[in-house]
Each structure stands twice: as structure tokens, then as C-alpha cells.
C-alpha positions, 0 to 999 in steps of 0.5 A: 283473134280480131274480127274480119270486119275490124281489118283496115289494112292488108298485104295485096302480094309480094314478089321479085320484081328485078334480077338486082335490087329495085331502086324506084317505083310508081303507082299509076296516077289514075286509080293505082292499079298499075305499077312500074318498077325500075332497078340495078339491073337497068330495066323497067318493069310494068305490073298490074297490081295483085299479078306478080307476072309483068305486063311488060319489061323494058330494057336498053337503059345503059345504067341503073334506073333511078326514077320512074313515072306514068303520063296521065294517059298511063300509056307512057312511062318515063324512066331516069337513069343514073348517068342522067339519061331519060327515056320514054316509053310507049307501053301500047306499042312496046317501044321507046319513044324518046331518048333525052340527055341534058342532066350531068348526074342521076335523074332523081324525080319525074312528073308528066305534064297533065295535058301534053307531052311535057315532062319535068325532070329533077336531078343530083345536078340541081337543075329542074328540066322541062322536056318536049318529049315529042320534039326532043328538046329541052324547053327550059332549065330552072336553075335555083336549088342547091342540092338534089331534087327529091319531088316534083309536081305540076299543078292540076291545071298545069300552069306551074310546077314545084320541086322539092330538094335536100337543101331544105326548100320548096320552090313554086315555078311559073312555067309562063315566066320561066321563073320562081314564083314562090321560094320562101318555103323553108323547112328544117330538113330535106324536103321528101315529097310535095304534093298539091291540093286537087282543087285549091291553091294549097301545097303540102310539102313533107320533110324526111328524118330530120324534121318529120312534118307536113306543112300546108302553104296557101299559094294565093297569099304566098303564106304558111297556113298549118304544119303538122307535130313531128311524126316518129319516122322521116315522111317518105311520100304524101297523097291527097285524097280525091276531095282534097279533105284528108292528106295521107302520110306514109312513113316506116310502117305508119299511115296517117291522115291529116286535115289541113285547117287546122293541121289535125291528126284524124287517122293513125294506122299501123301498117306492115309495108317497111319503107313505103315509096309510093301511095295511090287511091283506088276508089275508097282504098289506098294502095301503097308500094314498097320495096326491099332488095329485089322484092316489091310488096303492095298493100290495101288500105280501106279507107272506110275502116280507118278509126277516126281519132276522137278528141275531146272537141269531137266528143259531141260530133261523134254523137251526130249521124254518121253521114254528118261526121265529115271532115271540114271540106277545104273547098268550102273555104274562100281560098281560089282554085285551080282554073281547068282547061281541056284544050290549050295549056300555057306554054314555056319558052326558053328566051329571055322572060320579062319580070314575073307578075304578082302571085295573085295576077299571074294566076289570073292572067296566064294564058295560051301565049306567053305574052313576050315580044321576042321572036319565036325561038327553036324552042317555042311553038306555034298555036296550032301545034301547042293545041295538038301537043297539049291536047287532053287524053281521055283514054286510060290505057293501062287502067284495067277492065271494070271487072278487075277494078273492084275493090281488093278483098282482105285475106280470109281469117281462121274462123274457129278459135278452139281446135275441133276433134276433126283437126286431129283426123286425116283428111278424107281422101277424094279421088279425082273425076280425071287425071286433069282434075288431079293435076290441077289439084296438085299444082294448087297445093304446091304453089299454095306452099311454095309461093316463094319458089313459084315467084322465082320460077316466074322471074326465071321464065320471064327472063328466058322469054326475054331472051327468046324475043331478043334472039328472034332479033338476031341480038345474042350478045345482050341475050347471054347476060340475063342478069340471073344466073339460073336463067343464064344456066338454063340458056346455056343448057339449051345452046349446048344442045344446038351445036350450030349456034356455036361459032368463034363469035358466040364463044367470045360472047359466052366465055365472060359468062362462064367464069362466075358459074365456074366460080358458083357454090352450085353443082349444076352451075359448075357443071353447066360451066365445065360442058360449055368449056369443053365444047369451046375447046374441042370446036375451037381450041386448035384454031385459037392455038394456031392463030394466036401463035401464027406471025402476022404477015406484012400483007394487010388481011382484014379477015385474018386481023378480025379473026386474030382479035377474037382469038386473042380474046378468046385465049386470054379468058381461057387462061384465066380460067385455066388458073381457076380450074387448077385451083378447084382440082386442088380442092377436096369437095363435090364440086372439084370431083365434077371438074376432075371428071370432066376432063377439063385440064387434058383439054386445056392441053391444046393451048400449050 
């Protein structure tokens, strides 16, 4: 068994994140300790890394979530949907800040401007859009890609933005000029990820399974610097370390590290994270996040324990003192660096723009004004408004307290390699000091051996708590369908004991959820469905029969027409369910016995 000192990566946790398949996730840009996930259940969940219980759950999306992103302050989360709608959520106040529409297809990539409330979105409609979140306006739309935009990132100083697409290109756009600045970055396959160097005018682009390379581009001379050899699998995400000395790439069950000039592989570390989707840095550790179906797994890689790949030309360097064995720092090169400003940022406009200046001059002359002579439009902002809009946020709202920001520790390993005599003896019985100690010890043992069940129960409890919060807001219509049949059964069982909750409106809401429960293979679900049907038939069956069979009079009666519509809806649902009940009664199994013993067929006679 390997020594624990040699362990460089381990799984932090794995948990059920959504009631349906997970589509996307993103780690927070600050220290990677916060995670946002989006799924087919049209929800966004925010988690603290290492805790399988969500900090908050955000609902309200009308279609599956395809992309998520944190802002720099980590108090906002943006979610792009399959329908093209974007919602921005305030995690502090637990509310929707803005709902944005403008894309005609799924939003596949998002990124916030570093210093302000500006959001960039890339879509399957091939357009890149900049949005003013506060004012609910589209600042500019960039056209030029021919396929879906997979990845976006603003430069660290916020003056440019880069987009990567399935059309095998990456493009750098000047926010002041509103036009493409550099589009000669061609690749041999779809570009899956892009990242700017944290300090210098250097860009890294990565490609998927068709090419499997990383290319480094000098944005001062607008030229290719170097490229890596092809990896064994497509590259899914990339991340520069804080100093910019190493670029880490994440692919199927593999982490690699490269220097930029020249492009040299210095780290190769197998990691069993599957198809990793996001990498972030937390101190001297890397946090990797991946998802499969409804589950999310989080991994930690200790960069201090990664083994440097020794090449022939590094043998002499390996004999030097450890403090001298560092990578050649890119900051020592002559390449220009990003210019940071903590107040005013360059702003964009939707009016006609002058031709973009040369690359080197554009970087030097970009200021807070756009330099155009065109009159202000509805999309333009005045100087004081821009200062407030791009004000730098120092507070990291969701960053965990310092006591939770300590490095993750690897799980303990078994010390004994050989079985000892004590291993075959029963453990001594220790009597607890109190009933509370005994209960806590039992719970600990149960949780340790049934972690998957505990995670499912956590998810189930969370769905019930969310239903309770919605119920308190008098919104039961969106409460019944929880996206989890076990949670739905829990809720309906509670409702069976509260007859005062039931009305014709409630029957209209509940009946569509009863049909899938009746067709379930689980006896508990079928029993719950039978009880619900008995309650509805006994309480509202005669009313439904009389209302539907009575001819409509010539006199206008809005109340009766509304009641007739509800009764007709219930009547149609009940007739479909009745056919299912007949089929179940004809079968010879335990579920058939449950249906027969409930006497449902006798109650259905009230509809004849």
C-alpha cells in the first residue's frame, strides 16, 4: 500500500445534486470553495465544496439549465437556459436580479466582467452578447462565429473578451471598438476552453477530441507562441495557476500541467474524476468538479505532491536546491502585461463604431471613453453612471470563513499491511454514558455505512423544505411536482391528513401527479395513489358527475363555467386513471392486490 505522503489527489465527496440529470457546473473564481450546478430539473443549486447539503436552491427557470457562472464577488450566479433565457440570481438576498431574453437558442457559456455588472453570453445561435444586468439591456451583439460558442472569458483588466466555438476558431473582441481584434486563431477541431494569462498578454486555447491540444497565443504580436503535443483525450477545461507559470488541463481521468514557452509537459497525474467540467485553485491545491447523470463528484489535487516530469535536460536542474527548482516565470519575459484599474473600466456601445486601431495601440489607448463622436443612445452610459456600474467589489460574499478555508486533507489510509490477531476478535462492548451518546453513536455508524442512502434522504428532505417554503407563499401549483417521486409521495401523504387543504382546484393539480405513481413498481407509491384517488372520488365524484352531465344554460354564469372547466379536467384524468386501474386489477401480483383491496373500482362507479 502506498505511503500517504505520496498521495497527490483524492475525492472530497460525491453527492446527488439534482432530481434529474446535471447539465453544467462552475466553481467560484475566488478560491474554488463554492460550486453552482444546473440541471434538467430547471433548478440551480449552490454548494459549499465538501458539504453535500446545498446552501440554497434557485428555481424559476422555464427550461433546463445549460450554463452557470459566478460573478467576481461571488454574490451573483447567472444561469443560461435551453430556451435562450438568462436569469441572474442574488445569493445574498435569494432573489432574481434580472431575467434576460435575446438569444434564440440555448445559452452554452457565460462570464461576468471583473469590475462591473456586465455579463457576456455565448449561445448555440452563434452570437456573443454583452448585457447590462442592472438595466436589463443588451449592450452589444458580436457576430462572426458559425457554430455554438463553448467558452468565454474577459481579460483580467476587462478590456477584451475571447470566445471559443465549435467552428474551430477563437476570437478576441475589443469592447471599446465593438469589433473583432484577433481572429486568426484556427484549430483542427472544436475549441472547448479558453483562458487568459493572469498577468501577461497571453492566451491559451484548448481543443476537444478531434485535436486534443493547447495552443498559446501572444496577444501583443497576435501570433502563435507554442502548442502542446496531442493528449490521449479531448481537453475539457483549463486553468492557469496564480502566477501564470503552469497551465493545468483537465481531460477524461487525467490532469496535466504545461509551461508556455516552450510548451512543455511538466506534470501528468491520473485522476479518477471522469469527465471533469471545471478546475479552480484553492491555495496550493486544485479543486476539480465533474458530473454524471444526477451526481456530482469533487476532487482535490495537492500541487505540492505532483511529481515533476524529469527530462534529460532537467537532470542537472534536479541537483540544485529545491528553492531553485522553479519553472521559468513568464513574468520575466518582455511581453506586455495587463493594465489594472480599480475604478473606471472601458465601456461599450451599440451605435456605429470607428475601425479598430492596431493591436498594440488599442491596448495602450483604451480608456473610459469610447472615443466616438456619435450622440448617446439608450445603450450608452454617462461617466458617473459608468463609475458606479464598474465599481470593484472587494467583498467575497460566498467565500467560506477562514476556519473553513484550510487545505483539504486526504482520507486516512490503513496502517497495518498484515492482519493482526486482534482483527479476528470481536470488538469490546462499550456502554454509552447516556442515551444521547448511544443515539449519536448509532447514527454515526449508520451514516458511515450508508452514505448513498443518507445523500438521497438529504435530497428528499431538501425537496420537502422547498415545497414548504413555496406553500407558505400560497403557491401550491408549483409545489406538487417536486421532480422526485419519493418527495412527492411524502408531500401527498401529509396532505391526506389535512382534509381542509382539499378542493376542486387541488384535485385538478394533484391528479396529473397521481397517474405516474399508480404505474410505479413500488408498492408504497401505488398505495399512496389509491388513497388519493379514494379521497377525490368520495369528496368530489358526485359534483364532477352532476356538473359534467348537466346541460349548459343560455344564461351566462362565469362561476359555473369555471367550475365546469375544472370538473371536465378532473373527469378526463379520472377516466384515463380508471383504465389503468382495470389493467392493474387483471394482473396477478402484489400491486394488483393493493389496488383490489382499496375498492377503487367501486368508487369509480360514481362517474357512470
